[in-house]
C-alpha distance (Angstrom), angle and dihedral (degrees) to the residues before:
residue distance angle dihedral
X1 . . .
X2 3.81 . .
X3 3.79 115.4 .
X4 3.80 127.4 -114.9
X5 3.73 119.1 -129.3
X6 3.82 115.9 -145.4
X7 3.71 124.3 -169.1
X8 3.71 112.9 -164.2
X9 3.78 111.1 -162.7
X10 3.80 139.6 178.1
X11 3.82 109.9 -111.4
X12 3.77 91.6 -169.2
X13 3.84 88.4 61.6
X14 3.83 90.2 50.9
X15 3.88 92.6 -119.7
X16 3.74 95.2 141.8
X17 3.84 93.3 101.6
X18 3.84 91.5 51.0
X19 3.83 89.5 49.8
X20 3.84 91.2 47.5
X21 3.79 91.7 49.8
X22 3.77 91.6 48.8
X23 3.82 91.0 48.0
X24 3.83 88.8 52.3
X25 3.71 93.3 50.5
X26 3.87 91.4 47.5
X27 3.80 91.9 50.2
X28 3.77 94.6 47.2
X29 3.75 93.5 47.7
X30 3.89 100.1 39.1
X31 3.73 100.7 32.9
X32 3.90 93.4 139.8
X33 3.89 94.8 33.0
X34 3.85 106.1 57.6
X35 3.72 134.7 53.1
X36 3.84 90.2 -138.2
X37 3.83 144.0 -66.6
X38 3.76 123.3 -97.2
X39 3.84 124.9 -161.3
X40 3.76 111.7 -147.0
X41 3.81 122.7 -172.8
X42 3.75 109.7 -134.8
X43 3.82 125.4 -132.0
X44 3.70 88.9 -151.2
X45 3.82 117.1 82.8
X46 3.80 116.5 -119.6
X47 3.75 96.4 14.8
X48 3.78 122.3 144.7
X49 3.76 110.1 163.4
X50 3.84 129.2 160.3
X51 3.84 118.0 -155.5
X52 3.82 130.4 -168.5
X53 3.73 99.3 -151.2
X54 3.77 102.2 -43.8
X55 3.85 97.6 -28.3
X56 3.74 119.3 99.8
X57 3.77 109.1 -121.8
X58 3.80 98.9 173.0
X59 3.81 134.9 9.1
X60 3.76 121.1 -171.0
X61 3.88 94.9 -148.1
X62 3.69 94.9 46.9
X63 3.81 92.7 47.3
X64 3.77 93.5 44.3
X65 3.74 95.6 -124.1
X66 3.79 143.7 4.2
X67 3.81 126.2 -45.7
X68 3.75 120.5 -118.3
X69 3.82 114.6 -116.8
X70 3.87 90.9 -118.6
X71 3.92 90.5 56.2
X72 3.74 91.7 42.7
X73 3.85 90.7 53.9
X74 3.83 90.8 48.8
X75 3.82 90.6 48.9
X76 3.81 92.7 50.8
X77 3.76 92.5 42.8
X78 3.76 91.4 53.2
X79 3.86 90.3 54.7
X80 3.89 101.8 38.3
X81 3.78 105.5 29.1
X82 3.78 117.0 2.0
X83 3.79 95.1 -177.9
X84 3.77 94.3 54.8
X85 3.87 115.8 114.4
X86 3.79 114.6 -135.4
X87 3.79 91.9 -163.6
X88 3.82 112.2 -147.2
X89 3.89 91.1 0.5
X90 3.73 90.9 60.9
X91 3.85 125.1 107.9
X92 3.68 118.0 -89.5
X93 3.89 111.9 -109.4
């Protein structure tokens, strides 16, 4: 079964646009690899957490800042389809 990506964001911090942008990038890149992307407003101020199914893949507070989209795509790829090429967004060998 394909995983669902959930982006939990703080609406009080106005992070909806960032979450929507990341959702768009994930859906564009992983069309055949994910079930979908869900945006979930957080009840906890300052939260920006990305889940793959129920597992935390990225937490802004733990990381000390936001993840770049290139890094997020690599992180998701490594979990959902490790053999997938990300083209110019891929790691340098």
